[in-house]
Every structure is written in C-alpha cells, then in structure tokens.
C-alpha positions as CSV (number, residue, x, y, z in Angstrom):
1,M,-31.7,14.5,3.8
2,S,-33.4,12.0,5.8
3,D,-31.4,8.5,7.6
4,A,-33.8,6.3,5.3
5,N,-32.7,8.7,2.0
6,L,-29.1,8.3,3.3
7,G,-29.8,4.8,3.9
8,T,-31.1,4.3,-0.1
9,Q,-28.1,6.4,-1.3
10,W,-25.2,3.9,0.4
11,A,-27.4,0.9,-0.5
12,H,-27.1,2.5,-4.0
13,V,-23.3,2.9,-4.0
14,R,-22.9,-0.5,-2.9
15,A,-25.3,-1.9,-5.7
16,T,-22.8,-0.1,-8.0
17,R,-19.7,-0.2,-6.9
18,Y,-18.4,-1.7,-9.9
19,S,-17.6,-0.5,-12.8
20,K,-19.4,-1.8,-16.1
21,T,-16.5,-1.8,-17.9
22,P,-14.8,-5.5,-18.2
23,P,-11.2,-5.5,-16.5
24,P,-8.1,-6.1,-18.6
25,E,-7.5,-9.5,-19.1
26,D,-3.9,-8.9,-17.6
27,W,-5.5,-8.6,-14.5
28,P,-5.6,-11.7,-12.0
29,S,-9.4,-13.0,-12.0
30,G,-11.9,-12.0,-10.3
31,V,-10.8,-8.8,-9.8
32,M,-13.1,-5.5,-10.9
33,P,-12.8,-2.0,-11.6
34,I,-14.6,0.6,-9.1
35,S,-17.2,2.4,-10.4
36,L,-16.9,6.4,-9.5
37,E,-19.8,5.8,-7.4
38,G,-17.8,3.4,-5.7
39,L,-14.7,5.5,-4.7
40,S,-17.6,6.9,-2.4
41,L,-16.8,3.8,-0.6
42,L,-13.3,4.5,0.0
43,G,-12.8,6.6,3.3
44,L,-9.2,7.7,5.4
45,D,-9.1,7.6,9.1
46,P,-8.0,10.9,9.5
47,K,-6.3,10.5,13.2
48,T,-4.2,7.0,11.8
49,N,-4.3,7.5,8.2
50,R,-5.4,4.1,7.6
51,L,-7.8,2.9,4.7
52,Y,-10.9,1.6,4.6
53,W,-13.1,0.0,1.8
54,D,-16.7,-0.1,2.7
55,G,-16.0,0.1,6.4
56,K,-13.3,-2.5,6.2
57,E,-9.5,-1.8,6.8
58,L,-7.4,-2.4,3.8
59,Q,-4.5,-4.1,4.9
60,I,-1.2,-2.9,3.5
61,K,1.6,-4.9,2.9
62,R,4.8,-2.8,4.1
63,R,7.3,-5.6,4.1
64,L,10.3,-5.7,1.9
65,D,10.3,-8.6,-1.4
66,W,13.4,-10.6,-1.6
67,P,15.0,-8.4,-4.3
68,E,15.0,-5.3,-1.6
69,R,16.3,-7.7,1.0
70,I,19.3,-8.6,-1.1
71,L,19.6,-5.1,-2.1
72,A,19.2,-3.7,1.8
73,A,21.9,-6.0,2.8
74,I,24.2,-5.6,0.2
75,V,23.8,-1.5,1.2
76,A,24.4,-2.4,5.0
77,L,27.5,-4.6,4.0
78,S,28.7,-2.0,1.9
79,G,28.5,0.6,4.3
80,L,29.6,-1.4,7.4
81,T,33.1,-2.0,5.1
82,L,33.7,1.3,4.4
83,A,32.9,2.3,7.8
84,V,35.7,-0.5,9.1
85,I,38.0,0.7,6.7
86,E,38.0,4.3,7.6
87,I,38.3,3.7,11.3
88,G,41.4,1.5,10.6
89,R,43.1,4.2,8.5
90,V,42.2,6.9,11.4
91,A,43.4,4.0,14.2
92,K,46.7,3.1,11.9
93,W,45.6,-0.6,12.0
94,W,47.4,-0.7,8.5
95,T,48.9,1.5,6.0
C-alpha cells in the first residue's frame, strides 16, 4: 500500500471514529461511543504499556479516592495495633 493510500485510510478512520449510535442518557454530556473503525486509533506502547488515543497519551488516574484512603488507613492502623499487641505479649509488658 502506498503512503498516499495509508494517509487516506487514516483520514477515513479519524472521520468515522465515533459510532452513529447515540450514547446512553446516563453518560456525561459530550461523551460519544467509539465505532469499530475508531478502535484502530487506540495504541499501546509495548515498552511502557502506556495507552494512546490517536497518538496522544491517555491520562490514567492512579490515586485513591477518599473512601479508599479511609479504608487503607483503617487497615494500616489495625495492622499496627495488632503488631504492638503481639510485641507487648512477647516482651511480657502485660499479662
């Protein structure tokens, strides 16, 4: 396939990247479903495993939200408390 045909093919994929099916009503405003041809615009860098859309890196949120933070703090404090109890038991700080 020539470079001109490849350019035309990618132009077609970009032009038809969204599905003609309307999005569900509970989706945020402006979010459109991807067409099968539009999936060709997703890419993955095998060295870094980073995800790209039409050559632009997608930003992935990697932090915990407040409920997960509270749960993580409770688990950490529980583990620390159990460790102190067991150390005290071994050291015979209490009977």
